C-alpha positions in Angstrom: 21.1 -17.9 50.8 23.2 -17.3 53.5 23.2 -21.6 53.4 24.5 -20.3 49.1 27.4 -19.3 50.5 28.3 -21.7 53.2 27.9 -24.9 50.6 30.1 -23.1 47.9 32.6 -21.7 51.0 33.2 -25.2 52.6 33.5 -26.8 49.0 35.9 -24.3 47.8 38.1 -24.2 51.0 38.4 -28.6 50.4 38.9 -28.2 47.5 42.0 -25.7 48.0 43.6 -27.9 50.5 43.0 -25.0 52.6 40.8 -27.0 54.7 42.5 -30.8 53.6 40.7 -33.9 54.6 38.3 -31.3 56.8 34.7 -30.6 56.5 32.7 -27.5 57.6 35.2 -25.1 58.8 32.5 -23.0 58.8 30.7 -21.9 62.6 28.4 -19.3 61.7 27.1 -17.1 58.4 25.2 -14.1 59.2 24.5 -11.4 57.1 26.6 -7.9 58.1 23.9 -6.2 59.2 22.7 -9.0 61.4 26.4 -9.2 62.7 26.6 -5.7 63.0 23.5 -5.0 65.4 24.2 -8.2 67.5 28.1 -6.1 68.2 27.2 -2.6 68.0 27.8 -1.2 71.0 32.1 -1.6 71.2 32.2 -1.6 74.3 30.7 -4.9 75.0 32.0 -6.0 71.7 36.0 -4.7 71.2 37.5 -7.2 69.4 34.5 -6.8 67.1 35.1 -3.2 66.7 39.1 -3.2 66.4 38.7 -6.1 62.9 35.8 -3.4 62.0 38.2 -0.1 62.1 41.8 -2.4 60.5 39.0 -3.2 58.0 38.0 0.5 57.4 34.4 -0.1 57.6 33.8 2.0 60.5 35.2 5.8 59.7 36.7 8.1 62.9 33.6 8.6 64.7 33.6 4.7 65.2 30.0 4.8 62.1 29.3 3.5 59.0 27.9 6.3 56.4 24.3 5.7 55.2 25.2 4.8 51.4 28.3 2.1 52.8 25.1 0.6 55.0 22.8 0.4 52.3 25.9 -2.0 50.2 27.1 -3.6 54.0 24.3 -5.8 53.0 25.0 -7.6 50.4 27.8 -8.8 53.0 28.3 -12.2 55.2 30.0 -12.4 58.4 31.9 -16.1 58.4 32.8 -17.2 61.2 35.7 -19.8 60.3 36.9 -22.4 63.5 41.0 -22.3 63.7 42.7 -25.8 62.3 46.0 -25.5 63.0 48.8 -22.1 63.4 50.2 -20.3 60.2 52.8 -21.4 59.3 53.2 -18.4 56.8 56.4 -15.9 57.6 55.0 -12.2 56.6 59.3 -11.2 56.1 60.0 -6.9 56.0 58.9 -7.4 52.6 55.9 -8.4 53.0 54.8 -4.8 55.5 51.3 -2.7 54.1 51.8 0.7 53.4 50.1 1.7 56.5 53.3 -0.5 58.1 55.6 1.5 56.2 54.5 5.0 57.3 55.0 4.4 61.0 
């Protein structure tokens, strides 16, 4: 199943011009349970834990509820190879709700 997702992502990204003229910028794709088990120690994997907090995957205690854990089985963590620096300008108009409260 994971291989099918990788093929679809690669094909879609190329078709949409996200990676024009390039092939396979996906480095790795794993089931979320495997991804989390490899990175569950926040001291060893601070970047992964910060990303999970920012995406609101982890609760305030740094864990995932039982219900969310069961659903997360359907998710795949995908690692892409960076092709170039972003030229996207996120001016003041694009500030998220969380940033507006600060």
